C-alpha positions as CSV (number, residue, x, y, z in Angstrom):
1,M,-76.4,136.1,161.2
2,F,-73.7,136.4,163.8
3,G,-73.2,139.6,165.8
4,E,-69.9,141.2,166.7
5,S,-67.3,139.5,168.9
6,L,-68.5,140.1,172.4
7,E,-66.7,140.1,175.7
8,S,-68.4,137.4,177.7
9,N,-69.5,137.9,181.3
10,W,-70.7,135.2,183.5
11,R,-73.4,136.1,185.9
12,G,-73.8,133.5,188.7
13,E,-77.1,132.6,190.1
14,V,-78.5,135.2,192.5
15,Y,-76.8,134.8,195.9
16,N,-79.3,135.2,198.7
17,I,-78.2,137.3,201.7
18,T,-79.8,137.8,205.1
19,D,-79.6,140.6,207.7
20,F,-78.2,143.1,205.2
21,S,-79.4,146.7,205.4
22,V,-77.9,149.7,203.7
23,V,-78.3,153.4,203.7
24,P,-80.4,154.6,200.7
25,S,-77.4,156.0,198.8
26,L,-75.9,152.5,198.5
27,V,-78.9,151.0,196.6
28,G,-77.5,149.7,193.2
29,A,-73.9,150.1,194.4
30,S,-71.1,147.6,193.4
31,H,-67.7,146.4,194.3
32,R,-65.2,145.6,191.6
33,W,-61.8,144.0,192.1
34,R,-59.5,141.3,190.8
35,L,-59.5,137.8,192.4
36,N,-56.9,135.3,191.3
37,G,-56.5,137.2,188.1
38,W,-60.2,137.4,187.3
39,Q,-62.3,140.6,187.2
40,V,-65.3,140.2,189.5
41,R,-68.1,142.5,190.6
42,I,-70.6,142.3,193.4
43,Q,-73.8,144.1,192.3
44,L,-76.5,145.3,194.8
45,P,-80.1,145.3,193.5
46,Q,-81.7,148.5,192.1
47,L,-85.0,149.9,193.2
48,P,-87.9,148.4,191.3
49,P,-89.8,150.7,189.0
50,K,-92.3,153.0,190.8
51,A,-95.2,151.1,189.2
52,E,-94.1,148.0,191.1
53,R,-93.8,149.9,194.4
54,P,-96.8,152.3,194.7
55,E,-96.3,152.5,198.5
56,R,-93.3,154.0,200.1
57,M,-92.9,150.8,202.1
58,F,-92.7,147.7,199.9
59,Q,-91.2,144.3,199.7
60,T,-89.9,142.4,196.6
61,R,-87.7,139.3,196.2
62,T,-84.5,141.3,196.1
63,I,-85.1,144.6,198.1
64,S,-87.6,146.0,200.5
65,C,-88.2,149.1,202.6
66,S,-89.8,148.8,206.0
67,S,-88.6,152.0,207.8
68,L,-89.5,155.6,207.0
69,R,-88.6,158.9,208.6
70,G,-91.3,161.3,207.6
71,K,-91.8,160.3,203.9
72,R,-88.2,159.3,203.3
73,P,-86.8,155.7,203.6
74,V,-84.3,155.3,206.4
75,C,-82.8,152.2,204.9
76,Y,-83.3,149.4,202.5
77,D,-83.1,145.7,203.3
78,L,-81.4,143.7,200.6
79,H,-82.2,140.0,200.1
80,S,-79.8,139.1,197.3
81,V,-76.8,140.2,195.4
82,D,-75.4,139.4,191.9
83,V,-71.9,138.2,191.3
84,V,-70.5,138.9,187.8
85,V,-67.2,137.3,186.6
86,T,-65.6,138.6,183.4
87,L,-64.2,135.8,181.4
88,R,-60.8,135.9,179.9
89,R,-61.9,135.2,176.3
90,Q,-64.2,136.6,173.7
91,I,-66.8,134.7,171.7
92,T,-69.1,135.3,168.8
93,I,-72.8,134.5,169.2
94,P,-75.9,135.2,167.1
95,T,-77.4,138.6,167.9
96,E,-80.9,137.1,168.3
97,A,-79.6,134.8,171.0
98,L,-79.2,137.7,173.4
99,E,-81.8,137.7,176.2
100,H,-83.3,134.5,174.8
101,V,-81.8,131.5,176.5
102,D,-82.3,128.7,174.1
103,T,-79.6,126.0,174.0
104,S,-81.0,124.6,170.7
105,R,-79.5,127.6,168.9
106,F,-76.0,126.2,169.5
107,T,-74.2,123.1,168.3
108,K,-73.3,120.4,170.8
109,R,-69.6,121.5,170.6
110,Q,-70.6,125.1,171.4
111,R,-72.8,123.9,174.4
112,Q,-69.9,121.9,175.8
113,A,-67.6,124.9,175.5
114,F,-70.1,127.2,177.2
115,A,-70.6,124.6,180.0
116,R,-66.8,124.6,180.6
117,M,-66.8,128.4,180.7
118,S,-69.7,128.5,183.2
119,A,-68.1,125.9,185.4
120,S,-64.8,127.8,185.7
121,A,-66.5,131.1,186.4
122,A,-68.9,129.6,188.9
123,A,-66.0,128.6,191.2
124,I,-64.6,132.1,191.0
125,A,-68.0,133.6,191.7
126,T,-68.5,131.6,194.8
127,E,-65.0,132.5,196.1
128,A,-65.7,136.1,195.4
129,H,-69.0,136.1,197.2
130,D,-67.4,134.4,200.3
131,R,-64.5,136.9,200.3
132,W,-66.8,139.8,200.0
133,L,-69.1,138.6,202.8
134,C,-66.1,138.1,205.2
135,T,-64.8,141.6,204.3
136,L,-68.2,143.1,204.8
137,R,-68.5,141.6,208.2
138,W,-65.0,142.7,209.1
139,K,-65.4,146.3,208.2
140,S,-68.9,146.7,209.6
141,L,-68.2,144.5,212.7
142,N,-71.6,143.0,212.0
143,G,-71.2,139.2,212.0
144,A,-74.9,138.5,211.3
145,I,-74.7,139.5,207.7
146,G,-75.3,136.6,205.3
147,Q,-75.0,133.9,208.0
148,R,-76.5,130.6,207.1
149,R,-79.6,129.7,209.2
150,I,-79.2,127.0,211.8
151,L,-82.6,125.6,212.5
152,G,-83.5,123.8,215.7
153,A,-86.2,121.2,216.2
154,A,-88.7,123.7,217.6
155,S,-91.2,125.1,215.1
156,G,-91.3,128.5,216.6
157,W,-95.1,128.4,217.3
158,A,-96.5,128.9,220.8
159,D,-97.0,126.0,223.2
160,Y,-100.6,124.9,224.0
161,L,-102.4,123.3,226.9
162,M,-105.1,120.8,225.7
163,D,-107.6,118.4,227.1
164,S,-106.1,114.9,227.3
165,T,-109.4,113.2,226.2
166,T,-110.4,115.3,223.3
167,E,-107.0,116.8,222.5
168,K,-108.7,120.2,222.1
169,R,-106.6,123.2,222.9
170,F,-107.8,125.7,225.6
171,Y,-104.7,127.8,226.3
172,S,-101.9,129.2,224.3
173,G,-98.5,130.5,225.5
174,G,-97.2,133.8,224.3
175,H,-95.0,134.3,221.3
176,F,-91.5,135.7,222.0
177,F,-89.4,137.4,219.3
178,T,-85.8,138.5,219.7
179,V,-85.0,141.5,217.6
180,G,-81.4,142.5,217.2
181,P,-80.1,146.1,216.8
182,E,-80.4,147.4,213.3
183,R,-76.9,148.0,211.9
184,L,-76.8,149.7,208.6
185,I,-74.0,149.5,206.1
186,T,-72.9,153.1,205.6
187,K,-70.9,154.7,202.7
188,R,-67.8,154.8,204.9
189,M,-68.1,151.0,205.6
190,W,-68.7,150.4,201.9
191,T,-65.6,152.3,200.9
192,A,-63.5,150.4,203.5
193,V,-64.7,147.1,202.0
194,A,-63.8,148.3,198.5
195,N,-60.3,149.3,199.7
196,S,-59.6,146.0,201.3
197,L,-60.8,144.0,198.3
198,L,-58.7,146.0,196.0
199,A,-55.7,145.6,198.3
200,G,-56.2,141.8,198.4
201,E,-56.6,141.8,202.2
202,A,-58.2,138.9,204.0
203,S,-60.4,139.4,207.0
204,P,-58.6,138.4,210.3
205,V,-59.2,134.9,211.3
206,W,-60.2,135.9,214.8
207,L,-63.1,138.0,213.6
208,D,-64.3,135.2,211.3
209,F,-64.4,132.9,214.3
210,L,-65.9,135.5,216.6
211,F,-68.8,136.1,214.2
212,E,-69.3,132.4,213.6
213,G,-69.3,131.7,217.4
214,E,-71.8,134.5,218.1
215,H,-74.1,133.1,215.3
216,R,-73.9,129.6,216.7
217,L,-74.7,130.7,220.2
218,M,-77.7,132.6,219.1
219,S,-78.8,129.5,217.1
220,D,-78.5,127.4,220.3
221,D,-75.4,125.6,219.1
222,L,-73.7,126.2,222.4
223,H,-70.9,123.6,221.8
224,G,-70.0,125.0,218.4
225,G,-70.2,128.6,219.6
226,I,-67.9,128.0,222.5
227,V,-65.3,126.3,220.3
228,C,-65.4,129.1,217.7
229,L,-65.1,131.8,220.4
230,A,-62.1,130.0,221.9
231,I,-60.4,129.8,218.5
232,A,-61.0,133.5,218.0
233,C,-59.5,134.5,221.3
234,E,-56.5,132.1,221.2
235,S,-55.6,133.2,217.6
236,I,-55.6,136.9,218.5
237,V,-53.7,136.3,221.8
238,R,-51.0,134.3,220.0
239,T,-50.7,136.9,217.3
240,L,-50.3,139.6,219.9
241,M,-47.6,137.5,221.6
242,T,-45.4,137.9,218.6
243,K,-45.0,141.5,219.6
244,H,-42.9,140.3,222.6
245,L,-40.6,138.1,220.5
246,K,-38.0,140.6,219.7
247,R,-36.2,138.4,217.3
248,P,-37.2,134.7,216.9
249,V,-33.8,133.0,216.6
250,N,-35.2,130.2,214.6
251,E,-38.4,128.3,213.8
252,A,-37.9,126.0,216.7
253,F,-37.9,128.9,219.1
254,A,-41.1,130.4,217.6
255,S,-42.7,127.0,217.6
256,A,-41.9,126.5,221.3
257,T,-43.5,129.8,222.1
258,N,-46.7,128.7,220.3
259,Q,-46.8,125.6,222.5
260,V,-47.2,127.6,225.7
261,P,-50.7,126.8,227.1
262,I,-53.1,129.6,226.6
263,R,-54.0,129.6,230.3
264,R,-50.4,130.4,231.2
265,I,-50.4,133.3,228.8
266,L,-53.7,134.7,230.3
267,D,-52.3,134.2,233.8
268,Q,-49.5,136.6,232.9
269,W,-51.6,138.9,230.7
270,K,-51.3,141.9,233.1
271,N,-47.5,141.7,232.9
272,L,-47.3,141.5,229.1
273,G,-47.8,145.2,228.3
274,F,-51.5,144.9,227.6
275,W,-52.9,146.4,230.8
276,N,-53.4,150.1,230.6
277,P,-56.9,151.6,231.6
278,Q,-58.3,150.9,228.1
279,W,-57.3,147.2,228.2
280,R,-58.7,146.8,231.8
281,Q,-62.0,148.2,230.7
282,V,-62.5,145.6,227.9
283,T,-60.8,142.6,229.4
284,D,-62.2,140.1,231.9
285,I,-59.5,137.6,232.4
286,K,-61.7,135.3,234.5
287,K,-64.3,135.2,231.7
288,L,-61.7,134.4,229.1
289,Q,-60.2,131.6,231.3
290,R,-63.7,130.2,231.7
291,L,-64.1,130.2,228.0
292,F,-61.1,127.9,227.6
293,E,-62.4,125.7,230.5
294,L,-65.6,125.2,228.6
295,R,-63.7,124.6,225.3
296,N,-61.6,121.9,227.0
297,A,-64.8,120.4,228.5
298,V,-66.2,120.0,225.0
299,M,-63.0,118.9,223.2
300,H,-61.5,116.6,225.9
301,R,-64.5,115.4,228.0
302,G,-67.4,115.6,225.6
303,Q,-69.4,117.8,228.0
304,D,-72.8,118.4,226.6
305,E,-74.6,120.6,229.2
306,F,-73.9,124.3,229.1
307,D,-75.8,127.2,230.5
308,K,-76.8,129.6,227.6
309,T,-76.8,132.6,229.8
310,E,-73.3,132.0,230.9
311,C,-72.2,131.4,227.3
312,L,-73.7,134.6,226.1
313,D,-72.0,136.5,228.9
314,I,-68.7,135.0,228.0
315,A,-69.4,135.9,224.3
316,K,-70.0,139.5,225.3
317,W,-66.5,139.7,226.9
318,A,-64.9,137.8,224.1
319,R,-66.2,140.3,221.6
320,S,-65.1,143.2,223.8
321,F,-61.6,141.9,224.1
322,I,-61.2,140.9,220.4
323,L,-62.6,144.2,219.0
324,H,-60.2,146.2,221.2
325,A,-57.2,144.0,220.4
326,S,-57.9,143.6,216.7
327,P,-56.4,146.9,215.5
328,Y,-53.1,146.0,217.3
329,A,-53.1,142.4,216.0
330,E,-54.1,143.3,212.4
331,V,-50.8,145.2,212.0
332,L,-48.9,142.0,212.9
333,Y,-51.3,139.8,211.0
334,G,-50.9,141.7,207.8
């Protein structure tokens, strides 16, 4: 017996997410918007039944709580999200097939049709997930959310001293952990993300590269981090430069302006209208120039020895400059 004609949704595999904490009121929240004509939804996990979390602090595969204020949760750490894509067609399936995944219930032709439906939706789901992540980082200014892990060769365990004859250990070095500041996604941020998704806005390229650069530096990929930070700074500087082109006469003129070396622009930065007290507080021209020196050392000379402390200091000033400049540049970028 076949059931009614049902609107078919495609739910992708659960997308894992790291460093993603929300205020309690956002548990189970969702974002809905249209992407390339498809209706998509990002769904945050719900709290598990109380029987599965008898303690106030708990951990499951999708959600956990590790921080209380009194007896109330301060936040929830989310480990995965669902992406749901609404397909553009309706199909009829046996009622008993619901919640019982058994491909033998369907003919070969039906299975082939379902496979095509899943494949088309899977591509949209991945694009929606990536767009949502970029927008979430943009509106929260938290570039750590959902970053892929870059693993080094070290295991993370402590170093040991051991006897050379017996190879027995007799001393262990300490364990060191770096804990970043906890940055929660608030309802205001969540609403800002929703508004941007509905408006079809893309996150600014300089923020995408800023977050990627910071992530790579913290993962000891100093070369990649410096290159990404340089792209972030140069893209926002050149976007801001368009403010000073009153009327590009033609494409050739605009192209010529884009060919001006970035160092020459930075040398004249104080004379370009971006040097009031607020700009002076967030801008270290020498640090930005040093960033491009290191970028050129990587790109043109293959330099492979950088000082991580210096790179992190440069990254701090790159973030300060970009976050201050971004609201001005976003008006031009949009």
